[in-house]
DOVEX-600331 format. One record per residue (C-alpha): x, y, z; residue in one letter. Coordinates in steps of 0.25 Angstrom, whole numbers. Each point is the difference from the previous one (the first is absolute). Last residue first. Example, Ala and Ser with C-alpha at 12.3 -4.5 7.8 and 13.67 -1.06 7.14 Angstrom:
<pts>
    east   north      up   code
      55      -4      29      S
      -6     -14       2      A
</pts>
This chain:
<pts>
    east   north      up   code
     285    -160     156      X
      -5       6     -12      X
       2      14       5      X
      15      -2       2      X
       3      -5     -14      X
      -9       9      -7      X
       6      12       7      X
      14      -5      -4      X
      -4      -2     -15      X
      -7      13      -1      X
      12       8       6      X
      11      -7      -9      X
       2      10     -11      X
      -5      11       9      X
      12      -2       9      X
      -1      -6      14      X
      10       6      10      X
       5      -7      12      X
      -3      10      11      X
       2      -9      12      X
       8     -11       6      X
      -3      -1      15      X
       3     -15       1      X
     -12      -4      -8      X
      -3       8     -13      X
      -7      13      -3      X
      -3       2     -15      X
      -2      14      -7      X
     -10       5     -11      X
       0      13      -7      X
       4      15       2      X
     -12       4       8      X
       2     -13       9      X
      -7     -13      -2      X
       3     -11      10      X
       3     -15      -2      X
       2      -8      13      X
       8     -11       8      X
       8      -5     -12      X
       9     -11       4      X
      -7     -11      -7      X
       1       7     -13      X
      15       0       0      X
       4      13      -8      X
       7       3     -12      X
       4      15      -1      X
       8       8     -11      X
     -11       1     -11      X
     -11       0      10      X
      -9     -11       6      X
       7     -12      -5      X
      -5     -13       6      X
       5     -11      10      X
      -7     -13       4      X
      11      -9      -3      X
      -1      -4     -14      X
       2      15      -5      X
      13       1       9      X
       9      -6     -10      X
      -5       8     -12      X
       0      12       8      X
      15      -1       3      X
       4      -2     -14      X
      -9      13      -4      X
       6       8      12      X
      14      -2      -6      X
      12      -7       8      X
      11       5       8      X
      -6      -3      13      X
       0       9      12      X
      -5      -8      12      X
      -8       8      11      X
      -3      -4      14      X
     -13       2       9      X
       2      -6      14      X
      -8     -12       6      X
      11     -10      -2      X
       2       4     -15      X
     -12       7      -7      X
       2       4     -14      X
       1      12     -10      X
       7      -4     -13      X
       7      11      -7      X
       1      -1     -15      X
      11       6      -8      X
       1       3     -15      X
      -6      14       2      X
      -7       0      14      X
     -10     -10       3      X
      -8      -3      13      X
      -4     -14       4      X
     -10      -3      11      X
      -3      -7      13      X
       8     -13      -1      X
      -1      -9      13      X
     -13      -7      -5      X
       7      -4     -13      X
      11      -9       7      X
      14       4      -2      X
      12      -3      -9      X
       9      12      -2      X
      12       4      -8      X
       1     -12     -10      X
       9       3     -12      X
      -7       0     -13      X
       9      10      -7      X
     -12      11       1      X
      -1      -3      15      X
      -8     -11       6      X
     -12       0      10      X
      -4     -14       4      X
     -15       1       4      X
      -2     -12       9      X
     -11     -10      -2      X
       8      -8     -10      X
      10      -4      11      X
      12       5       8      X
       0      -8      13      X
      -8       5      11      X
       5       2      15      X
       5      14      -4      X
     -13       5      -4      X
      -3       9      12      X
      15       3       1      X
       1       7     -14      X
      10      -7     -10      X
       8      11      -6      X
       9      -1     -12      X
       7      14      -1      X
      15      -3       1      X
       5      13      -5      X
       1       2     -15      X
     -13       7       0      X
       4      10      10      X
      13       3      -7      X
      -7       2     -13      X
     -10       9       7      X
      12       8       6      X
       7       1     -14      X
     -13       4      -7      X
      -2      11      10      X
      15       5      -1      X
      -2       0     -15      X
     -12       8       0      X
       6      10      10      X
      12       1      -9      X
      -8       3     -12      X
      -9      10       7      X
      12       7       7      X
       8       1     -14      X
     -12       6      -7      X
      -1      10      11      X
      15       3       1      X
       0       1     -16      X
     -11      10       0      X
       4       9      12      X
      14       2      -4      X
      -2       7     -13      X
     -11       9       5      X
       8       3      13      X
      11       5      -9      X
      -9       9      -9      X
      -4      11      10      X
      13       1       9      X
       8      -1     -13      X
      -7      12      -6      X
       2       8      12      X
      15      -4       1      X
       3       3     -14      X
      -6      14       1      X
       6       2      13      X
      14      -3      -5      X
       0      11     -11      X
      -1      -3     -15      X
      13       1      -8      X
       2     -15      -1      X
      15      -3       2      X
      -2     -15      -2      X
       9      -4      11      X
      -2      11      11      X
     -14       5      -2      X
      -6     -13      -5      X
       7      -8      10      X
      -4      10      11      X
     -15      -1      -4      X
       0     -15       0      X
       7      -2      13      X
      -9      10       7      X
     -12      -7      -6      X
       5     -13       6      X
       2       7      13      X
     -14       6       1      X
      -6     -13      -5      X
       7      -8      11      X
      -4      10      10      X
     -14      -2      -4      X
       1     -15       2      X
       6       2      14      X
     -11       9       4      X
     -10     -10      -5      X
       7     -11       9      X
       0      10      12      X
     -15       2      -2      X
      -3     -15      -1      X
       8      -2      13      X
      13      -7       0      X
       5     -11       8      X
      13       0       8      X
      13      -8      -1      X
      -4      -9     -12      X
      -7      12      -7      X
      13       8       1      X
       8     -11      -7      X
     -11      -1     -11      X
      -1      15      -2      X
      16       1      -2      X
      -1     -11     -11      X
     -12       7      -6      X
       8      13      -1      X
      12      -7      -6      X
     -10      -5     -11      X
      -6      13      -1      X
      13       7      -3      X
       4     -11     -10      X
     -14       2      -7      X
       3      15       0      X
      14      -2      -6      X
      -6      -9     -11      X
     -11      10      -3      X
      10      11      -1      X
       8      -8     -10      X
     -12      -4      -8      X
      -4      14      -1      X
      13       4      -5      X
       1     -11     -10      X
     -15       3      -5      X
       4      15      -1      X
      12      -3      -9      X
      -8      -9      -9      X
     -11      10      -1      X
      10      10      -4      X
       4      11      10      X
       0      15      -2      X
     -15       0       1      X
       0      -5      14      X
     -11     -10       2      X
      -6      -4      14      X
      -8      12       4      X
      -6       3     -14      X
      -3     -14      -2      X
      -7      -2      13      X
      -9      13      -2      X
      -4      -4     -14      X
      -3     -14       2      X
      10     -11      -4      X
       0     -13       7      X
       7     -10      -9      X
      15       3       1      X
       0       5      15      X
     -10     -11       4      X
       9     -11      -7      X
      12       5       9      X
      -9       1      12      X
      -5     -14      -2      X
      14      -6      -1      X
       4       7      12      X
     -12      -4       8      X
       1     -14      -4      X
      14      -1       5      X
      -5       7      13      X
     -10     -11       2      X
      10     -11      -3      X
      10       6      10      X
     -10       2      11      X
      -4     -14      -1      X
      14      -5       1      X
       1       9      13      X
</pts>
């Protein structure tokens, strides 16, 4: 519910700014009453926006309670959103007729509101959804990284940590994984994170590491690894074949790992490494 309140607060602020800034001919003629000063029109619009937001908040509260009891289909949810737009348009049209005493008829207001209200709602809803999705993704990643993630694979459990191990640390220097080089297959980067793909007890596993690809590359370079792509570093000993497709070169590795791309930047180097063996 707190998330809905944040979204609707943003929707309200955006809608007020939208009315002040967005001023095409059709919208201006619909929203403005020549009998009102710009200040009066802004006050009236703000009141109706707040009323609309309060209604949507109540609607979302009801929607949450309905969803807890039975799931909604996409069609039902779209119909619910359309119903919200119709009711908000009705609120706006009624307010202008009953409070501001505009001489236009109800249907003129209603048709205009049905046209412009979805536009005012769509933009802030999309922005809010993208922002909250990114925050939720970051929260999940931080939770995953905060969990105990030091792993000692069984095939090397009898060994003590020594200089032959690859010790993967995060950007704070905290050890997350210590493992023999022959258990690591490849590393894959994504923004400021690097995913280590390794074998543990015969199964492929992954470690999400908060560290840059450059830092990981420097560590792996002395253990028989090489970069084949901007986002991939591979264990050369695990490569089974290099094949050329219409769109470039690809690597197939042991354990059924296929389609690791080789970018043009590293293609010549990779071909030379494998043909010179």
